C-alpha angles and dihedrals in degrees: 000000000000123000089253094055092046089059094050118128121206105208121215092013089145128133127200124248120256129216119238088257095051090047089054089048094049093051091058095053118088126204106292091013130117143180092319089071093059114099114247087232090073104101108232128138089201094057087050092055092048091051091049093049090048092049089051091058094249096135137299096266082210096168098048110116087358126166118214119248112235094220100050136056118270123261115255112303106232129180091269099061089124091067118076096205096054099068146317097322106129113116112257097234101092096151089051090055098245094151096167143093122267118289117238091250092051090050090048090051091051086052087052097247112149118241090248091065105098118201116214132211135043121330090262092050092050094050088051093051093049096045094047096047129111107236103257090216089059092046089051093060092046088054093050089052090065108082097224140052126222148115127327143190119208117213118193083012101169110183089336112260093150092046095047090054094049090045089055089051092056101266121136121229117226106176139345128206130197139144090226109092097192090050091053090050087055093047091049096051095047108029121014136340102224106094137152117212116204150066111306089218089069113093096223091050095052090043091054091051092050092049094053089048095049094047090052092049093048092053092050105026095165096056122095115247126214135182118218129193151121109219114194112259106185090109097064120116126179107171104159095328129028110267114195096159107059098070124045092215088066089066090064089069091043089053092051088052090046091058088051090051094048097044098034090206125197087250148325144224118221118191130190148145122289091242089072088075092064103032108131091353093308096301092116093055093046090053094050091044093052094045091052093043088060089065100053145038097239133024125187128183124210129183104204129191110207094209087062089059103056095273114132093225137078102237127144124203134179115226127193116191120193118196129180090198096059090222099114111109114242088220115085121247112287114267120243105193136027137206115260093242091056096048120119141164090255097054108066100196126124120251120272114274110265130220091250089052086056105040113023095102094055117102119254119255140201118229107279095017125135106214095175089119094053127098131236113276097228144344117293111287096188134035090248091061089050089049096051091044091055097244093122132019128239098268092050090048093054089049089050093053090055090048090058092068 
């Protein structure tokens, strides 16, 4: 390797420690396996609870204590990826002895963050930022589907997955807001330095956001302006009539709408979890959709699976795009990859990017080890590795996927 590559740092390549019990459990689970592969002689109250729940017909719990398959995308990366019992989080390299959970850099890669994107804060704060993020590569393809480029504000921004994708597509950030200080420090260091820390329900916070947006629009009056964001919606209740007052979490959505009403942007992108579609029989989603539709000329709804957009992770998101021009297509962005079990001779798309495609060049770690000082183990073996290492951009990466057919 060159002198430059030998000096490379891989930030956030840290993996959590494991107890002796969790290490024993990890050593029993093969690639693609889960809690069912763990001998009943292993003394674990949690395993007893999982087995009892399964026996009672309360679900398969198929991802608990799961080990990733090297030849398939990861399951959804959540905020608990450092815990082996809370999902499919064990490293795929069983034969290589990597009996540990994913490192924070590995989880960030599976979310499509480039290696140069450095997360700030404690280990707990970093895991939360990674697990809560929108995959930037998915956001990039959403941004490309909007037939304009302009300015944007990002509400409930977290570390900035949505913003990074839009920035890749040629959009310019104006301001970001969140209540998570560590996430905003990450945003500031990687994307844009104009941030507003605080609860958007506070008048001085929303006023500060509006002021920053108006200043940017005054400076560039001919540029389109969009508002991005994914306010939490678990507090909505619509039994009979819409009730936005009973739970404070509802006001987060109302404040998002209030920003739209005050700024009257050219459009917006609203992101949320797929469970929103079925909450209270779909009535919550319909209420949100109708509220947002009242602020714009056109509203389109997309249900996007990240693994179909070149992201090495099975993660579904609901995207609502409002557009005052009416030029956004109702059809979602074209998919670029497909899961192996969905492949056919009539659908000429490359296979979904696998965990091994995404991670094989990262150095091995022991449980509890920080490998941020280590170097890559070899040159990129897949376009995805070139992409996350900054050797090619997102558009070139998507073209390279197609070239592999």
